[in-house]
N, C-alpha and C positions, 0 to 999 in steps of 0.2 A: 450370485449370492442370494437371491431373492429379495434384495432389497431395493430396486428399482422404484418401488411404488414410495420410497421416503425420499427421494430425490429433491434436492432444494428446499426440504421441510425444516423447521425447527423441531428437532425431536427431544423431548425432556423426560427424564423419569423422575415420578413424583411420589412421594410418601409423607405421612403425618404420624406424628405422636400426639396423641391427644389426653383428654381426661376420663375416657371411656369409651363406649363404642356408640351411645347414641348419635346420629348424623343430625338430630334436631337440637339436642340439649347439651351435649358436650362440647368443649372447647380446644383449639391448637395450642400443645405447648412446644412443638418442634415442626418444621416443615424443610423438606428438602427438594430441590429442582435441579437435576444432574442430567447432562447430555451435552448438546451442542445447537447453534441457533442456525439459521437457513444459509448463513455465509461459513458455515464449517467452524466457526470458533468455538471452543468449548465453553460450555456453562456449569458454575458450581455455585450454588445458591442454598445457603444452610441457616438456619437461626432458629434460637429459641424465643418463645413470645410468653409473654406475661398473661395466663387466662382470665385473670381479675377473680378468679374462685379458687378454693381449697383442690389441689390435685390429691385424688383418693388413693389411699396409700396401696390397693390393688394395682392400679395404674403406675404408681412410680416404681413397683417392683418390678413391673415387665418393661420400663423403658428408660429406667433409672433416673428421672427427672423429677426435682423434688420442689415444694415450694419456696425455699430457699436457693434454688437455682435460677429463679424465675421472677422473685418478688421485686427486684429493682429493675425490670426491664421494662420497655414499652409493649403496650398492647397491640393485637391485631392490626387496628385503624394505623398504625406508624408504618407499618411493611404493607399496607393494602396496596400502594401504587406499583410498588416493585412486581409483586407477586402478579399483579393484575398484568402489567407488561409483559411477564413472561410466557403465563400461559394461553394469553390471547392470541387466536390462530396458531399456537403450536401442536404438534401430534404429542398427547400424553401416554405415557407408558406407567404401567402400575400393576398392583397383584390388587386385585379387587377394587383397582380403583373408581370403577364405574358407579359402585353400589356403595361404597365407604366414603374415600378422601374427597371425591369432587361433591357428593352431597354435601359433606360436612364443613366444605371448605365455602360452598357456594353458602350456607346458611351465616357463616361468619361476615360474608361481605353484607348480605342483606340486614342485619342485624346493624351495621354500620350506615344504612341506608344508600350502600351501593350496588349496581348490577354487578354480577357476578363474571368473571372472564368466561369467555366461549373457547374451548380449544377446536381446533380444526378438526381433530378426532380423536377417539381415545383407542389405545391398544392395551387392553387387559390381559394381563397374561393368565389371569385364572381362567378368564372366557376360553383363551387359545388353548390350553391344556385339556380344558373339555371340550373342545371342537375337534381337536385331534388324537383325542381318547388317549392321553398320556393316564397311565393307571394311578390309584390314589395310594399315601395321600397327597392333597394337592396344595398344601401349606407352604409359604415360599421357601422356608429352611431345609423341608424334606426335597421339592423339586431341584433347590441349587445343589444339595448332597447328591441328587440322582443324575445332574448334569455336570458334575464337576465343578462347580463354581463355589467358590470361597465366599462364606458370608460369617466375616469377623466383625465383632460388634452389632451383632443382631438386635432389632429392635430400638435401633436410632435411624432418624429418618433418612441421613445421608448412605448408611449402609445397606438399608433395605433398598431405597431408591435405586442405588449401584447395581446392586445384585438383582433386582427386576430387569432393569435395562440388558444385562448381560444373558439372561435367562431369555428375554424376547428375542435377542440377536441369535442364541442359540435355537429356539424354537423355529424362528424364520428360515434358518439354513437348514434345520433338519427336516422341516415339511416344506421346503419352497415352492413345491407346486400348487400349496395351498394359497400361496401368497403373489400368484401371478394376476394380479386384477387391481385396479383402481383402489386408493386408501378408501376412498367410499364406498366401494364393493365389498373390502375386506370386513369393514368394521360392520357393514349390513349383516354379513355372515356371522361374527362373532356374535351380533345380539340376538339376530334370529336364527341363525342356525341352518342357512340355506345349503341345501346338500351341493357338493361341488365332485362332478363327474367330470368325464374324459370330453363330453361333448358342450360343457358348459365354455362361457365366454373370459375362462381363467388363463387363456394362450395356450401353449403347447399342453397335449395332454399327455398320458403315458405313451398311447400307442405312437405318438410323433416321436418319442425319444428314442435315439440310437439303441439296438439290441446288442447286448454283450453276449448272450447266447444262441444258438441258431432257432429257439423256440420263443425268445422274449420275454422270458421269464425274469431276467435282469435287464433294466435298462441305465443307459448312463445320462448323467443331467450334470453338465458343467463339471466332469471328474468326479462325481460322486455317482454312487450305486443304489438304484433304488428296485425294490421288490416291487414286481407289476405284477403278481397274483397271489390269491388266498389271504389269510386273514390279517396280512402284515401288507397288503397292497397300498402302494404309494409311501411306505416309510423308506427312509435311508438306510442302507445294509448295517452301517454303524450303531444307529438307533437301535435296530432289533437287535442286534447283538447284545446291547445293555439289557433291553425289556426283557428279552426271552433265549435265553442262551440255548435249550433245548432245543428252539426252533433253528437256529443255526446251524446246530449240529446235525440236525436232519436235512437241511437245505443245501448243505455241504456232501451229503452222500447221495449216492447215485439214486436213491430213489427222490431226492429233492430235484437237484440238477442232472440231467443228463448227461450233458456234456463235460468231459473230462478237464478240459482245457480251461473251460470257464469256472469248474470248482479250483482249479490251482491258482488261477488269476485270484477269486475272492479268499481263497486261503491266506494268500500271501498278503492282499489289503487287509484282514483283520489281524496278522500277526504281528 
């Protein structure tokens, strides 16, 4: 399934709703951490926070949280211990989490004189879609729609966190060959863009997978069909069908896959 690198890890999707988009100056008004701990127990932490400043109307119009919703609630310091315990040494998943959510959270901790929690790793779905070359747009709602993920109540922290977690699982399955490495190496690839090739240390490459057709244009990986040539090399067949239907039409013709039996297998798989 491509998730071996997460075995025995606490994996939490993380999202914030805030007073604005400045990681230095704005404040948290809602936080969600959703996933499971290292024992496999479900985690669902969601709370609104008094930012101790007015929430601009533009921000309220996005996330639906107004001054009246938070004025009687505790501020960030009241929640700091629990948030720190959840995030410390966990694998954090989120959309643009490395550049927005975590820096903003770090600054909230520093304002109250605390060291921020240190995740074991961050799996940023925005970084992932860029590394595996998913087409634009790259906002969370568009990506969820494209991958068949429901995003009801968008721009609430819990809904966005849950959606980013589902998107993460989908991306790691659709691009399983890219996630056959240690957690540390995968994060390094996401940050620095290290190229992934068949002779890398990511485990089995395309050439190691079982061939479906005599020429090896289609490979079999844990029951999935992988395109092993051309511009969609390394992608799952089902993903290519969504991204590039005209390519699939060509692939299923004698000009694409010469072997008739293979074409019939793939047609049945996609039907």
